[in-house]
TORKOL-4160 file (C-alpha; in steps of 0.2 Angstrom, whole numbers, padded with zeros to 4 digits, m for minus):
344
<pt num="1" X="m0188" Y="m0078" Z="0035"/>
<pt num="2" X="m0190" Y="m0093" Z="0023"/>
<pt num="3" X="m0183" Y="m0092" Z="0006"/>
<pt num="4" X="m0201" Y="m0091" Z="m0002"/>
<pt num="5" X="m0204" Y="m0076" Z="0008"/>
<pt num="6" X="m0190" Y="m0066" Z="0001"/>
<pt num="7" X="m0194" Y="m0048" Z="0002"/>
<pt num="8" X="m0198" Y="m0040" Z="m0015"/>
<pt num="9" X="m0185" Y="m0027" Z="m0019"/>
<pt num="10" X="m0188" Y="m0019" Z="m0036"/>
<pt num="11" X="m0184" Y="m0036" Z="m0043"/>
<pt num="12" X="m0175" Y="m0037" Z="m0055"/>
<pt num="13" X="m0163" Y="m0024" Z="m0047"/>
<pt num="14" X="m0166" Y="m0008" Z="m0056"/>
<pt num="15" X="m0161" Y="0010" Z="m0051"/>
<pt num="16" X="m0172" Y="0026" Z="m0052"/>
<pt num="17" X="m0167" Y="0029" Z="m0070"/>
<pt num="18" X="m0173" Y="0012" Z="m0076"/>
<pt num="19" X="m0155" Y="0005" Z="m0077"/>
<pt num="20" X="m0155" Y="m0014" Z="m0073"/>
<pt num="21" X="m0140" Y="m0019" Z="m0062"/>
<pt num="22" X="m0134" Y="m0036" Z="m0070"/>
<pt num="23" X="m0115" Y="m0034" Z="m0067"/>
<pt num="24" X="m0106" Y="m0034" Z="m0050"/>
<pt num="25" X="m0088" Y="m0029" Z="m0048"/>
<pt num="26" X="m0081" Y="m0037" Z="m0032"/>
<pt num="27" X="m0064" Y="m0030" Z="m0024"/>
<pt num="28" X="m0057" Y="m0045" Z="m0014"/>
<pt num="29" X="m0043" Y="m0034" Z="m0007"/>
<pt num="30" X="m0036" Y="m0017" Z="m0007"/>
<pt num="31" X="m0018" Y="m0023" Z="m0007"/>
<pt num="32" X="m0007" Y="m0023" Z="m0023"/>
<pt num="33" X="0010" Y="m0029" Z="m0027"/>
<pt num="34" X="0012" Y="m0014" Z="m0039"/>
<pt num="35" X="0010" Y="0005" Z="m0036"/>
<pt num="36" X="0004" Y="0011" Z="m0053"/>
<pt num="37" X="0006" Y="0030" Z="m0054"/>
<pt num="38" X="m0011" Y="0034" Z="m0059"/>
<pt num="39" X="m0019" Y="0022" Z="m0046"/>
<pt num="40" X="m0010" Y="0022" Z="m0030"/>
<pt num="41" X="m0001" Y="0036" Z="m0020"/>
<pt num="42" X="0018" Y="0033" Z="m0017"/>
<pt num="43" X="0016" Y="0037" Z="0002"/>
<pt num="44" X="0002" Y="0039" Z="0015"/>
<pt num="45" X="m0008" Y="0025" Z="0009"/>
<pt num="46" X="m0017" Y="0016" Z="0023"/>
<pt num="47" X="m0023" Y="m0002" Z="0020"/>
<pt num="48" X="m0039" Y="m0008" Z="0027"/>
<pt num="49" X="m0035" Y="m0018" Z="0043"/>
<pt num="50" X="m0037" Y="m0037" Z="0039"/>
<pt num="51" X="m0051" Y="m0039" Z="0052"/>
<pt num="52" X="m0061" Y="m0026" Z="0042"/>
<pt num="53" X="m0060" Y="m0035" Z="0026"/>
<pt num="54" X="m0074" Y="m0047" Z="0021"/>
<pt num="55" X="m0069" Y="m0065" Z="0021"/>
<pt num="56" X="m0071" Y="m0076" Z="0006"/>
<pt num="57" X="m0086" Y="m0084" Z="0013"/>
<pt num="58" X="m0094" Y="m0067" Z="0017"/>
<pt num="59" X="m0090" Y="m0061" Z="m0001"/>
<pt num="60" X="m0098" Y="m0076" Z="m0008"/>
<pt num="61" X="m0114" Y="m0073" Z="0003"/>
<pt num="62" X="m0115" Y="m0055" Z="m0003"/>
<pt num="63" X="m0113" Y="m0060" Z="m0021"/>
<pt num="64" X="m0126" Y="m0074" Z="m0019"/>
<pt num="65" X="m0139" Y="m0061" Z="m0013"/>
<pt num="66" X="m0135" Y="m0050" Z="m0028"/>
<pt num="67" X="m0137" Y="m0065" Z="m0039"/>
<pt num="68" X="m0155" Y="m0068" Z="m0032"/>
<pt num="69" X="m0159" Y="m0050" Z="m0036"/>
<pt num="70" X="m0153" Y="m0052" Z="m0055"/>
<pt num="71" X="m0135" Y="m0050" Z="m0056"/>
<pt num="72" X="m0128" Y="m0061" Z="m0069"/>
<pt num="73" X="m0110" Y="m0056" Z="m0071"/>
<pt num="74" X="m0097" Y="m0055" Z="m0058"/>
<pt num="75" X="m0079" Y="m0048" Z="m0060"/>
<pt num="76" X="m0066" Y="m0050" Z="m0046"/>
<pt num="77" X="m0054" Y="m0035" Z="m0044"/>
<pt num="78" X="m0042" Y="m0028" Z="m0031"/>
<pt num="79" X="m0030" Y="m0020" Z="m0027"/>
<pt num="80" X="m0023" Y="m0035" Z="m0035"/>
<pt num="81" X="m0035" Y="m0049" Z="m0033"/>
<pt num="82" X="m0021" Y="m0063" Z="m0035"/>
<pt num="83" X="m0013" Y="m0058" Z="m0019"/>
<pt num="84" X="m0028" Y="m0064" Z="m0010"/>
<pt num="85" X="m0026" Y="m0082" Z="m0004"/>
<pt num="86" X="m0037" Y="m0096" Z="m0010"/>
<pt num="87" X="m0045" Y="m0085" Z="m0023"/>
<pt num="88" X="m0050" Y="m0100" Z="m0033"/>
<pt num="89" X="m0062" Y="m0106" Z="m0019"/>
<pt num="90" X="m0071" Y="m0089" Z="m0021"/>
<pt num="91" X="m0072" Y="m0092" Z="m0040"/>
<pt num="92" X="m0079" Y="m0109" Z="m0038"/>
<pt num="93" X="m0092" Y="m0103" Z="m0025"/>
<pt num="94" X="m0098" Y="m0089" Z="m0036"/>
<pt num="95" X="m0098" Y="m0099" Z="m0052"/>
<pt num="96" X="m0110" Y="m0112" Z="m0044"/>
<pt num="97" X="m0123" Y="m0098" Z="m0040"/>
<pt num="98" X="m0139" Y="m0100" Z="m0049"/>
<pt num="99" X="m0141" Y="m0085" Z="m0061"/>
<pt num="100" X="m0123" Y="m0081" Z="m0063"/>
<pt num="101" X="m0118" Y="m0083" Z="m0081"/>
<pt num="102" X="m0100" Y="m0077" Z="m0080"/>
<pt num="103" X="m0086" Y="m0075" Z="m0067"/>
<pt num="104" X="m0072" Y="m0064" Z="m0073"/>
<pt num="105" X="m0056" Y="m0057" Z="m0066"/>
<pt num="106" X="m0045" Y="m0041" Z="m0068"/>
<pt num="107" X="m0027" Y="m0043" Z="m0063"/>
<pt num="108" X="m0010" Y="m0035" Z="m0066"/>
<pt num="109" X="m0004" Y="m0052" Z="m0071"/>
<pt num="110" X="0011" Y="m0053" Z="m0060"/>
<pt num="111" X="0005" Y="m0069" Z="m0051"/>
<pt num="112" X="m0005" Y="m0076" Z="m0065"/>
<pt num="113" X="0007" Y="m0089" Z="m0071"/>
<pt num="114" X="0005" Y="m0098" Z="m0054"/>
<pt num="115" X="m0014" Y="m0097" Z="m0053"/>
<pt num="116" X="m0021" Y="m0098" Z="m0070"/>
<pt num="117" X="m0024" Y="m0116" Z="m0071"/>
<pt num="118" X="m0033" Y="m0117" Z="m0054"/>
<pt num="119" X="m0044" Y="m0102" Z="m0058"/>
<pt num="120" X="m0049" Y="m0109" Z="m0074"/>
<pt num="121" X="m0053" Y="m0126" Z="m0066"/>
<pt num="122" X="m0063" Y="m0117" Z="m0053"/>
<pt num="123" X="m0074" Y="m0109" Z="m0066"/>
<pt num="124" X="m0066" Y="m0092" Z="m0071"/>
<pt num="125" X="m0069" Y="m0088" Z="m0089"/>
<pt num="126" X="m0066" Y="m0069" Z="m0092"/>
<pt num="127" X="m0049" Y="m0062" Z="m0089"/>
<pt num="128" X="m0043" Y="m0044" Z="m0091"/>
<pt num="129" X="m0024" Y="m0041" Z="m0089"/>
<pt num="130" X="m0018" Y="m0023" Z="m0087"/>
<pt num="131" X="m0003" Y="m0018" Z="m0098"/>
<pt num="132" X="0000" Y="0000" Z="m0102"/>
<pt num="133" X="0015" Y="m0002" Z="m0112"/>
<pt num="134" X="0025" Y="m0016" Z="m0121"/>
<pt num="135" X="0042" Y="m0008" Z="m0117"/>
<pt num="136" X="0049" Y="m0016" Z="m0101"/>
<pt num="137" X="0058" Y="0000" Z="m0095"/>
<pt num="138" X="0042" Y="0010" Z="m0096"/>
<pt num="139" X="0032" Y="m0004" Z="m0088"/>
<pt num="140" X="0043" Y="m0004" Z="m0073"/>
<pt num="141" X="0042" Y="0015" Z="m0072"/>
<pt num="142" X="0023" Y="0017" Z="m0073"/>
<pt num="143" X="0020" Y="0002" Z="m0061"/>
<pt num="144" X="0035" Y="0007" Z="m0050"/>
<pt num="145" X="0044" Y="m0009" Z="m0051"/>
<pt num="146" X="0033" Y="m0021" Z="m0061"/>
<pt num="147" X="0040" Y="m0035" Z="m0072"/>
<pt num="148" X="0033" Y="m0036" Z="m0090"/>
<pt num="149" X="0041" Y="m0052" Z="m0092"/>
<pt num="150" X="0031" Y="m0060" Z="m0078"/>
<pt num="151" X="0015" Y="m0053" Z="m0085"/>
<pt num="152" X="0019" Y="m0060" Z="m0102"/>
<pt num="153" X="0022" Y="m0077" Z="m0093"/>
<pt num="154" X="0005" Y="m0075" Z="m0085"/>
<pt num="155" X="m0003" Y="m0073" Z="m0102"/>
<pt num="156" X="0005" Y="m0088" Z="m0108"/>
<pt num="157" X="0000" Y="m0098" Z="m0093"/>
<pt num="158" X="m0018" Y="m0092" Z="m0095"/>
<pt num="159" X="m0019" Y="m0098" Z="m0113"/>
<pt num="160" X="m0011" Y="m0115" Z="m0109"/>
<pt num="161" X="m0025" Y="m0116" Z="m0095"/>
<pt num="162" X="m0039" Y="m0114" Z="m0108"/>
<pt num="163" X="m0043" Y="m0096" Z="m0107"/>
<pt num="164" X="m0050" Y="m0089" Z="m0123"/>
<pt num="165" X="m0058" Y="m0073" Z="m0118"/>
<pt num="166" X="m0042" Y="m0063" Z="m0113"/>
<pt num="167" X="m0042" Y="m0044" Z="m0114"/>
<pt num="168" X="m0028" Y="m0032" Z="m0111"/>
<pt num="169" X="m0033" Y="m0015" Z="m0102"/>
<pt num="170" X="m0021" Y="0000" Z="m0106"/>
<pt num="171" X="m0024" Y="0017" Z="m0099"/>
<pt num="172" X="m0020" Y="0029" Z="m0113"/>
<pt num="173" X="m0008" Y="0043" Z="m0106"/>
<pt num="174" X="m0002" Y="0058" Z="m0115"/>
<pt num="175" X="0017" Y="0060" Z="m0113"/>
<pt num="176" X="0019" Y="0042" Z="m0108"/>
<pt num="177" X="0012" Y="0029" Z="m0120"/>
<pt num="178" X="0003" Y="0039" Z="m0133"/>
<pt num="179" X="0017" Y="0035" Z="m0145"/>
<pt num="180" X="0015" Y="0016" Z="m0144"/>
<pt num="181" X="m0004" Y="0013" Z="m0144"/>
<pt num="182" X="m0003" Y="0005" Z="m0161"/>
<pt num="183" X="0012" Y="m0006" Z="m0156"/>
<pt num="184" X="0002" Y="m0011" Z="m0141"/>
<pt num="185" X="m0013" Y="m0016" Z="m0151"/>
<pt num="186" X="m0002" Y="m0025" Z="m0163"/>
<pt num="187" X="0006" Y="m0035" Z="m0149"/>
<pt num="188" X="m0011" Y="m0040" Z="m0142"/>
<pt num="189" X="m0018" Y="m0045" Z="m0159"/>
<pt num="190" X="m0002" Y="m0056" Z="m0163"/>
<pt num="191" X="m0005" Y="m0064" Z="m0146"/>
<pt num="192" X="m0024" Y="m0067" Z="m0149"/>
<pt num="193" X="m0028" Y="m0054" Z="m0136"/>
<pt num="194" X="m0041" Y="m0040" Z="m0137"/>
<pt num="195" X="m0034" Y="m0023" Z="m0133"/>
<pt num="196" X="m0044" Y="m0010" Z="m0124"/>
<pt num="197" X="m0039" Y="0008" Z="m0121"/>
<pt num="198" X="m0046" Y="0018" Z="m0106"/>
<pt num="199" X="m0047" Y="0036" Z="m0104"/>
<pt num="200" X="m0037" Y="0042" Z="m0089"/>
<pt num="201" X="m0049" Y="0046" Z="m0075"/>
<pt num="202" X="m0046" Y="0058" Z="m0060"/>
<pt num="203" X="m0049" Y="0045" Z="m0046"/>
<pt num="204" X="m0040" Y="0048" Z="m0030"/>
<pt num="205" X="m0034" Y="0066" Z="m0035"/>
<pt num="206" X="m0016" Y="0060" Z="m0039"/>
<pt num="207" X="m0003" Y="0071" Z="m0047"/>
<pt num="208" X="m0001" Y="0060" Z="m0062"/>
<pt num="209" X="m0019" Y="0062" Z="m0067"/>
<pt num="210" X="m0018" Y="0080" Z="m0072"/>
<pt num="211" X="m0027" Y="0086" Z="m0088"/>
<pt num="212" X="m0010" Y="0087" Z="m0097"/>
<pt num="213" X="m0010" Y="0068" Z="m0097"/>
<pt num="214" X="m0028" Y="0065" Z="m0103"/>
<pt num="215" X="m0029" Y="0057" Z="m0121"/>
<pt num="216" X="m0047" Y="0057" Z="m0127"/>
<pt num="217" X="m0055" Y="0043" Z="m0136"/>
<pt num="218" X="m0055" Y="0053" Z="m0152"/>
<pt num="219" X="m0036" Y="0055" Z="m0151"/>
<pt num="220" X="m0034" Y="0036" Z="m0147"/>
<pt num="221" X="m0044" Y="0031" Z="m0162"/>
<pt num="222" X="m0035" Y="0043" Z="m0173"/>
<pt num="223" X="m0018" Y="0037" Z="m0168"/>
<pt num="224" X="m0023" Y="0019" Z="m0171"/>
<pt num="225" X="m0031" Y="0024" Z="m0187"/>
<pt num="226" X="m0014" Y="0030" Z="m0194"/>
<pt num="227" X="m0009" Y="0011" Z="m0195"/>
<pt num="228" X="m0025" Y="0001" Z="m0195"/>
<pt num="229" X="m0041" Y="0005" Z="m0204"/>
<pt num="230" X="m0055" Y="0004" Z="m0191"/>
<pt num="231" X="m0074" Y="0003" Z="m0192"/>
<pt num="232" X="m0087" Y="0003" Z="m0177"/>
<pt num="233" X="m0091" Y="m0015" Z="m0171"/>
<pt num="234" X="m0108" Y="m0017" Z="m0163"/>
<pt num="235" X="m0111" Y="m0029" Z="m0148"/>
<pt num="236" X="m0116" Y="m0047" Z="m0152"/>
<pt num="237" X="m0135" Y="m0050" Z="m0154"/>
<pt num="238" X="m0143" Y="m0052" Z="m0137"/>
<pt num="239" X="m0128" Y="m0046" Z="m0126"/>
<pt num="240" X="m0135" Y="m0037" Z="m0111"/>
<pt num="241" X="m0123" Y="m0039" Z="m0097"/>
<pt num="242" X="m0106" Y="m0033" Z="m0105"/>
<pt num="243" X="m0096" Y="m0019" Z="m0098"/>
<pt num="244" X="m0093" Y="m0001" Z="m0104"/>
<pt num="245" X="m0081" Y="m0004" Z="m0119"/>
<pt num="246" X="m0086" Y="0001" Z="m0136"/>
<pt num="247" X="m0077" Y="m0009" Z="m0150"/>
<pt num="248" X="m0070" Y="m0006" Z="m0167"/>
<pt num="249" X="m0064" Y="m0019" Z="m0179"/>
<pt num="250" X="m0049" Y="m0018" Z="m0191"/>
<pt num="251" X="m0056" Y="m0018" Z="m0209"/>
<pt num="252" X="m0040" Y="m0022" Z="m0219"/>
<pt num="253" X="m0022" Y="m0028" Z="m0218"/>
<pt num="254" X="m0014" Y="m0042" Z="m0208"/>
<pt num="255" X="m0025" Y="m0039" Z="m0193"/>
<pt num="256" X="m0041" Y="m0038" Z="m0203"/>
<pt num="257" X="m0056" Y="m0044" Z="m0192"/>
<pt num="258" X="m0047" Y="m0040" Z="m0175"/>
<pt num="259" X="m0056" Y="m0029" Z="m0162"/>
<pt num="260" X="m0050" Y="m0015" Z="m0151"/>
<pt num="261" X="m0061" Y="m0007" Z="m0137"/>
<pt num="262" X="m0061" Y="0010" Z="m0130"/>
<pt num="263" X="m0068" Y="0015" Z="m0113"/>
<pt num="264" X="m0073" Y="0034" Z="m0114"/>
<pt num="265" X="m0079" Y="0040" Z="m0097"/>
<pt num="266" X="m0072" Y="0057" Z="m0099"/>
<pt num="267" X="m0078" Y="0062" Z="m0116"/>
<pt num="268" X="m0093" Y="0052" Z="m0120"/>
<pt num="269" X="m0108" Y="0062" Z="m0114"/>
<pt num="270" X="m0119" Y="0046" Z="m0114"/>
<pt num="271" X="m0107" Y="0035" Z="m0105"/>
<pt num="272" X="m0118" Y="0032" Z="m0090"/>
<pt num="273" X="m0135" Y="0030" Z="m0099"/>
<pt num="274" X="m0134" Y="0011" Z="m0100"/>
<pt num="275" X="m0123" Y="0008" Z="m0084"/>
<pt num="276" X="m0128" Y="m0009" Z="m0077"/>
<pt num="277" X="m0114" Y="m0010" Z="m0064"/>
<pt num="278" X="m0113" Y="m0010" Z="m0045"/>
<pt num="279" X="m0097" Y="m0012" Z="m0034"/>
<pt num="280" X="m0093" Y="m0021" Z="m0018"/>
<pt num="281" X="m0077" Y="m0015" Z="m0010"/>
<pt num="282" X="m0066" Y="m0027" Z="0001"/>
<pt num="283" X="m0071" Y="m0018" Z="0017"/>
<pt num="284" X="m0089" Y="m0021" Z="0013"/>
<pt num="285" X="m0094" Y="m0004" Z="0005"/>
<pt num="286" X="m0108" Y="m0005" Z="m0008"/>
<pt num="287" X="m0105" Y="0008" Z="m0022"/>
<pt num="288" X="m0117" Y="0011" Z="m0036"/>
<pt num="289" X="m0104" Y="0021" Z="m0045"/>
<pt num="290" X="m0085" Y="0020" Z="m0047"/>
<pt num="291" X="m0084" Y="0039" Z="m0047"/>
<pt num="292" X="m0094" Y="0043" Z="m0032"/>
<pt num="293" X="m0087" Y="0042" Z="m0014"/>
<pt num="294" X="m0105" Y="0039" Z="m0007"/>
<pt num="295" X="m0106" Y="0021" Z="m0001"/>
<pt num="296" X="m0117" Y="0010" Z="0010"/>
<pt num="297" X="m0107" Y="m0002" Z="0022"/>
<pt num="298" X="m0113" Y="m0020" Z="0023"/>
<pt num="299" X="m0099" Y="m0026" Z="0034"/>
<pt num="300" X="m0108" Y="m0026" Z="0051"/>
<pt num="301" X="m0124" Y="m0032" Z="0043"/>
<pt num="302" X="m0116" Y="m0047" Z="0035"/>
<pt num="303" X="m0108" Y="m0052" Z="0052"/>
<pt num="304" X="m0125" Y="m0049" Z="0061"/>
<pt num="305" X="m0138" Y="m0061" Z="0067"/>
<pt num="306" X="m0150" Y="m0059" Z="0052"/>
<pt num="307" X="m0140" Y="m0053" Z="0038"/>
<pt num="308" X="m0149" Y="m0058" Z="0022"/>
<pt num="309" X="m0165" Y="m0048" Z="0025"/>
<pt num="310" X="m0155" Y="m0033" Z="0031"/>
<pt num="311" X="m0143" Y="m0035" Z="0016"/>
<pt num="312" X="m0157" Y="m0034" Z="0004"/>
<pt num="313" X="m0163" Y="m0018" Z="0011"/>
<pt num="314" X="m0145" Y="m0010" Z="0010"/>
<pt num="315" X="m0143" Y="m0016" Z="m0008"/>
<pt num="316" X="m0159" Y="m0007" Z="m0012"/>
<pt num="317" X="m0153" Y="0009" Z="m0003"/>
<pt num="318" X="m0136" Y="0009" Z="m0013"/>
<pt num="319" X="m0144" Y="0006" Z="m0030"/>
<pt num="320" X="m0158" Y="0019" Z="m0027"/>
<pt num="321" X="m0144" Y="0031" Z="m0023"/>
<pt num="322" X="m0135" Y="0028" Z="m0040"/>
<pt num="323" X="m0133" Y="0045" Z="m0049"/>
<pt num="324" X="m0139" Y="0048" Z="m0067"/>
<pt num="325" X="m0121" Y="0051" Z="m0072"/>
<pt num="326" X="m0103" Y="0052" Z="m0064"/>
<pt num="327" X="m0096" Y="0069" Z="m0060"/>
<pt num="328" X="m0078" Y="0067" Z="m0064"/>
<pt num="329" X="m0077" Y="0082" Z="m0076"/>
<pt num="330" X="m0081" Y="0093" Z="m0061"/>
<pt num="331" X="m0065" Y="0096" Z="m0051"/>
<pt num="332" X="m0076" Y="0099" Z="m0035"/>
<pt num="333" X="m0083" Y="0081" Z="m0035"/>
<pt num="334" X="m0068" Y="0071" Z="m0040"/>
<pt num="335" X="m0068" Y="0055" Z="m0030"/>
<pt num="336" X="m0055" Y="0056" Z="m0016"/>
<pt num="337" X="m0054" Y="0037" Z="m0014"/>
<pt num="338" X="m0040" Y="0030" Z="m0023"/>
<pt num="339" X="m0043" Y="0016" Z="m0036"/>
<pt num="340" X="m0035" Y="0002" Z="m0027"/>
<pt num="341" X="m0046" Y="0005" Z="m0012"/>
<pt num="342" X="m0062" Y="0005" Z="m0023"/>
<pt num="343" X="m0059" Y="m0009" Z="m0035"/>
<pt num="344" X="m0060" Y="m0002" Z="m0052"/>
């Protein structure tokens, strides 16, 4: 089928609830060099066979079709995306796609010092680094062997490479890091980073995710507010493709003007109302919702004889199956897939 005969598929891409899909999160691998306790089980985790993982060229092809259908922002995730060889080639291919306004990456930062310059040169601009604690011994414990020093070296390398939009993601966990949220925020601000605190989500049904560990957004803001006066900070005018964080700004003191984000899937009843995201897993699964195990596989379609037209139909099927809201507060519908296999 010629390009000018592209089938019309609810373009721009919109679900049944009139939410436009502008943001695609792409998992490039289910492998990770960390084993964070809230993310991956210690045992009995089966990786996807390598021949069932989309190649870089296949990933770029799928993203290209999404871009034709209106996706403007692409975030690469894992597992840990930096363990995937030649990731900068994929970044360059996506950055050149018409319609794509930003290519971003979420990483644990362990390998960032070696790759930051090449990724920036390829066109990567958004960078999120996961740091749940600024205490090295706690960091090693929660990641089961991670090295905070390596991550900080990665942040230094990212700044040296030219990155200016660097955020730090921290899962707020009662009984683990709830006594250092303000310290973590201050560390980020002093390093010209934007901290973001995420409510613990029960994805994968891991032992560490019990309700006794959940810290609500209200509690997060209250603990930060004990040291820093905060006020809600609205999104910049015209921003339509950003993610789920809601920001507050420090109003006084040495960090006045600095921002902190909170991501509230467990306590915000309206969290899903403006969701603009879809997900592609490394094994070729299209997920319209992080917290729903239902997915549409595109692996064999992408490797078929006429993949483009069939892929457009599958994308439509996945998007039209998007739920009005996630169901993580219902124990009966907690996603069984672990985060490293989905791409958070």
